[in-house]
C-alpha positions in Angstrom: 63.2 59.5 129.5 65.7 58.3 131.7 67.3 59.6 134.0 71.2 57.5 133.8 74.3 59.1 132.4 75.9 56.1 131.1 75.8 56.4 127.1 75.1 52.4 126.9 71.8 53.0 128.4 70.4 55.8 126.2 71.7 56.1 122.5 69.9 59.1 121.6 71.5 60.9 124.4 75.3 59.7 123.1 74.4 60.7 119.6 73.9 64.2 120.8 76.5 65.4 122.7 78.9 64.1 119.8 76.3 66.2 117.9 77.2 69.4 120.2 80.6 68.3 119.7 81.0 68.8 116.0 79.2 71.5 115.9 81.7 73.4 118.6 84.6 72.4 116.1 82.7 73.5 113.2 82.3 77.0 114.5 85.7 77.1 116.3 86.8 76.5 112.4 84.7 78.7 111.2 86.1 81.7 113.4 89.4 80.6 112.4 88.5 81.2 109.3 87.1 84.7 109.6 90.1 85.6 111.5 92.3 84.6 108.7 90.3 86.7 106.3 90.6 89.7 108.9 94.3 89.3 109.1 94.3 89.6 105.1 92.2 92.0 104.9 94.7 94.0 107.4 97.2 93.3 105.3 95.9 94.7 102.1 95.0 97.6 104.3 98.0 98.7 105.3 99.7 98.3 101.8 96.9 100.2 100.1 97.6 102.6 102.6 101.3 103.1 101.9 100.7 102.9 97.9 98.1 105.9 99.0 100.6 108.0 101.3 103.3 107.1 98.0 101.5 108.6 95.7 100.8 111.7 97.6 104.8 112.1 97.8 105.1 111.3 94.6 107.1 108.5 95.4 105.8 106.3 93.2 104.3 106.7 89.7 100.2 106.1 89.1 101.2 104.0 85.9 102.7 101.7 88.6 99.3 101.3 90.6 97.2 101.0 87.3 99.0 97.8 86.7 97.8 95.9 89.8 94.4 97.6 90.1 92.6 94.7 88.2 94.0 92.1 91.4 92.8 94.3 94.0 89.2 94.5 92.5 89.2 90.4 92.0 90.6 90.3 95.5 87.8 92.4 96.9 85.0 91.0 94.5 86.1 87.0 95.0 88.0 86.9 98.5 85.3 84.4 100.2 84.4 82.7 97.3 85.2 79.1 97.6 87.4 78.5 94.8 89.4 82.0 95.1 93.2 82.0 94.7 94.6 84.9 96.0 97.7 86.5 94.1 100.2 86.2 96.8 103.0 88.4 94.5 100.2 91.3 94.1 102.3 94.2 95.3 105.9 92.8 94.5 105.8 94.6 91.3 105.6 98.0 92.8 109.0 97.2 95.2 107.1 98.8 98.0 109.5 97.1 100.7 112.7 99.0 99.3 110.9 102.1 98.8 109.8 102.4 102.4 113.4 101.2 103.5 115.0 104.0 101.5 112.4 106.3 102.9 112.9 105.5 106.4 116.4 105.7 105.7 116.7 109.1 104.4 113.8 110.0 107.0 116.3 108.3 110.2 119.3 110.1 108.2 117.4 113.7 108.1 116.7 113.5 111.7 120.0 112.6 112.7 121.8 115.2 110.7 118.7 118.0 112.2 119.8 117.0 115.8 123.4 118.6 115.4 125.3 115.6 114.0 127.9 116.3 111.0 128.6 114.0 108.2 131.4 112.2 107.5 133.5 112.7 104.1 132.1 109.9 102.4 128.9 111.2 102.7 126.9 109.2 105.3 126.3 110.1 108.8 128.6 108.8 111.8 126.2 106.4 113.2 126.5 104.0 109.6 130.2 104.3 110.0 130.1 102.9 113.4 
């Protein structure tokens, strides 16, 4: 083996250098894909935890949860399959955003009223009016 640093002199060395770069690109692509999967898993965990809290508070009927059960199980079983297609609208039928917003509004109004503020004659707290 020669000690030169030029690629023209050693075609084997130049091929080896390119191989290392492609492996790094492949590794980085795999890392990016795994990060994306982790973020999707975290999203589903947050949504399922929200649903669980809502069930505990009787904010959502059990029948509504039964509607998404098959899609959630499909996600769990198949999310890493190469031909997997995720249902982006999985939680839309549950109106979790609307329920969460209403719960936050009620919670913030309760906290405001318990702090000694009075509501207006129209049933709205003073903070809502301004």
